[in-house]
N, C-alpha and C positions, 0 to 999 in steps of 0.2 A: 399339508398345506403350510404349516409352520415350518417344516423342514426346508421346502422350496423357497420360502421367503428369506430364510437364513442364508441359503446358497445365493439367492439372487443379491441379497445385501453384501455378502462377502464378494461376489464377483464384481459388484460396483466398486467396492472399496479397492479391490485389487487392480481394476482397470484405471481407477483414479491414480493410484500409486504409480504405475507403469507410465502413464501420461505425464504425472508430475515429474518423474525422472527425465523423460524425453524433452521436456521444456525448459532444461536447465535452470531449474528454480534456485538452486544454490548460487549460480552466478547473479541472477537477478536480485536475490537477497542481499548479496554483498553490496551491489550498487546501490540499492534502497538504503541500506545501512550508512553509506557514505554521505548520501544525500541528506539524511536525517540529521547528521551531526550539525550541519550548517543550517538546516531548516528548523530545528527544534526550537531555538531561543526566539526567533521572531514569530513562530508559530503560536508558542505559549504566551508571547506579548499580546497577540491579537486576541487569543482565546480569553486571557484574563481581562483584557479591557472591555470585550464584549459581554462576558458573563459578570464581570465585576460591576457593570452598570446597574445591575439589579441587586446583587448580594454584597457589593463591596469588593474591591480588589484584593484586599488583605484576606477575607474569608475564602475567596475563590482560589487564590494562590496557595493558601494554606492547605485546602482541600487537595488541590493538584499535587503539590509537593509530598503530601502524606501518602498518596497512591503510588507516586514515583519511588518513594522510600520503600513501599512494601514490594515494588516490582524489582528494583536494582539495587537496593541498600542505600544507607544513610550517606555513604561517601559519594555515590553517584548522584543521588538527589541533591546534595549540597553543591556539587559541581554544575548540575543543571541550573540551580538557583543562581549561582554566581554568574553563569553565562548570560541568563536572562537580565540580571541586574547591569552587567556591562554592556550589552547590546541596547538596553533601554535607555542610557544616558545620551540623549540626543542633543541636549543643550537648548539653546535658543532657536526660535524659528527663522531660519535663514536657508540660503541655497544648499549648504552642507546637509542641514537637516531634511530638506526635501529629498535630496539624493539618498540619504541614508534611509528615508521612509520607503522610496522606490526600490532600494536594495533588499529592504526587509519583505517587501511584498513579493519580489522575485525569489528570494530564498525561501520564504515560507511556502510558496506555491510549488517550488521545485520538486519537493518530495512526492507530491501528488502527480506531477507530471511524470516522473519516473515510474510511479506506481501504474498510471494510466498506460504507459508504452509496454510494461510487463504484461498487464492484463490483455491488452490488445494482441500481443503474441500468443498468449495462452489460448485465446479465443479465435485466432486466425483472421484477425481483421487489421486494417490500417486505413488512416484517412488519405483522401486523394491528395497528391502533392501540389496540385495547381491551387489549393485553398491554403497555403501554408501560412501566410501572415494573418489571415482572418481566423484560421484555426489555432493558431498560437495565442492570439488574444482571448479567443473563447475558452481555451483550455485553462489559461491563467484566471479567468473569471470563475470557471467551474471549480477550479482548485480552491480559490478563495472562498466560494460558496460552500466547500466541503469543510474548510476551517471553521466557517461561522456554524455549519451544522453540528461540529464537534462541541463549539460553545454552547449551542442550544441544548444538546443532549446532556453537557455537563450541568447545565442551568436545571434541566428536568430532574437529573440526578439528584442535586442539592435539594430541589424543591420536594421531590419524593422522600428523601432521607429525612428532611425537617418534618414533614407530616407524619411520617411513620414514627419518628421519635416522639412527636406530640400525642399521637394516638397510643404509643406504648406506655407513656407516663400516665395517661388518663386510665388506661385499662389496668396497669399493674397497681394502681391505687384502690382498684375496686374488685380485682380477681386474684388468683394465686400466681405464682412465678411462671407456670407454664406458658403463660401468654408472650413472655419475652422470646420463646422460641419461635412462636408464630410470627412476631415482628422481624426476627432475623431471616426467617424464610421469605416474608414479603419483600424485605430489603433486597435480598439476593435475587429474586425473581424479577423485581423491578429493573435492577441494574443489568440482569441478563438480557431482558427483552429490549432495553435501550441500547445495549451493545449489539444485539442482533440486528436492530434497526439501522444502526451505523454501518455494519457490514452489507446490509441490503442495500443502502444508499451508494456505497462504494462499487458494488457489482452492477447496480443498475444505471448509474449515471456517468461512472468514470470511463468505462470502456467505449469505444466508438462502434457500439452494437445495439440492437433492438432485443430485448428479452422480457419475457413476462414476469410479473411480479411473483407469480406463484413459484416459478423456478427459482427466482432470486431469494425468495423467503426460505425455501428448503435448504439451499446453499449457505445462507446467513445463519441459520439456527445450527447447522452442522459445524460451521466456523466458529461460532460462539461456544459451542459445547468443547470443541478441540481447544479454544483459547482458555477456557475455564481449567480444563484438564492439565494442559501443558503449562500454564502460567504458574502453578505450583511447582512443577518439575524444573521449569527454568530457574525459578527463583531458588530452588534447593541446589541446583547446579551453581549458580552464581555465588550462592552464600557458602558452599562448603568447598569449593575448588580454588577459591581466592584468586580468581583470573586477574584483578586488577593490580595485585601486588607484585605481579612478575614484570610488569611495565613501568613501575616506579610512578613518576609524575604524571604519565599519560594513562595511569591505571583505570581512572574513572571514566576516560573516554572510551577505553577498550570494553569496559562493562557496558555502557550505553550501546556501542557497536553490536556486541555480543546479542543484547537483549532484543535489539531491532532486528538482527539477522534472524534469530529463532522465530520471533513473532511474524516476520514477513513470510516465513516457510508457512506458517499456519493460514495466512491470507492466501497465499498462491495455492496451497493445497485446497483450500475452499473453493477458489475460483475454478480450479480443475474439476472439483467435484460437482460444481454447479453446471460446467460445461458437459460433462459425462452424464449427469442425471438428467438434464434437459434433453440430451440425445436419445437416451433410453426410455424415459418416462414422461417427459415433459413436452414442450413446443419447441419448435426450431428457433435458433438464434440467427439474426439477420445483420448484415453490416448496415450502420446508420446511412442516412441519405447522402452524407458527405464522405462516405468510407466505402472501401471494396473488400471482398473477400480474398484472403491470401491462401495459396495452395503450396504447401511444402513438400516436395517430393524429390528423393534422391534417384538419379539416373546414373547408371554405369555405362560409360561410352568408351571403355577400354583405355588405350594409352594415348588419347589425343590430347591436344594442348589445352590448358584450362583457360588460357586467355586468347582462344581463337575468335570467339565472338566479339562483335563490337561492344563497347561499353554502354551502359544505359543512358549515359548523358552525352554520348558523342554527337548526336544531332544537336543537342541543345548548345554544346560548347563550341563545336567545329563547324557547324552549318554544311556548306557544300565544299569545304576544304578537303573533306575526305573522299570525295567522289572522283578520285584519280585512279588511274590504271594501278591495280595491285601488282607487285612485282612477281615474278614467276616462282613457282615452287620446285625445289630440286627433288631428286629422288629420295634424299634423306628426309624430306618432309619440312625442310626448314626454308624460310624466305632468303632469296639471293641478297637482297638488300635490308639493312636494318634489322637483321635477325637477333634476338637477344639470346644470351647464353647464361 
């Protein structure tokens, strides 16, 4: 029984890895890293402002930069801090400030739009084109909601850490030093559960699909476990290979890009795992009410022209202009008139 479970688990991971490679996740990660460079400063401004309302912006920003320093090093954390300070200088409330705030909103939500498109491809769904403008607005609002969710999770993390420190001080004064290890374990578990909840929200709400919370929960726990394991490996790699020094002044940006790229692979692998797990052991995933299922299928049709069929937008662009008699085809298979070479 145990042997069978091990084989099934290994098969699940193997199938996930193969599907992960088929979905071109490395290209998706590169695109997401590029968007993150522009989205990170405004996103941090929104998070610091939202969470700082309760704990103070200085305390929240200090906590954020402390964790960023742990992940990408002091140089990268300092660059992020300077970017946030530069973007945050709006000046007086005028037209330029309003335009700047709108630009911040678009930039901050852009990274989640990119992530949503990638998750849609992984789960074989896409929104109906006819609802383009409405869908665009809803996506931006949803992405902004995800940013606020991160702020709330950060707030809960700070609150949990404060409570655990207070409990630790109280218990340490009355018991032996072993209680400190219990506090550390509690701190780790609370951070792990909050991180799992964040991944669950990403998989549940970002893709244009309907999925059960149970399947999302399993995928989120696996993603969080991978993140905890590989976060140390990524930090070790960035700390020992000195990636940033090779690129001079742009080194800190390259460090951020590298870290986001590797982190995005964990998120995409978790999304593929969630998809495969739900197919094998969970419930079906359906497109949302405003979305459709996408079937990607390779069809070998010999040596025929790749542009023989009408374009998908021909009717929309040309209307009835295309409904003229087609030129005759010669023996060589080329059109007599207007043939391309």
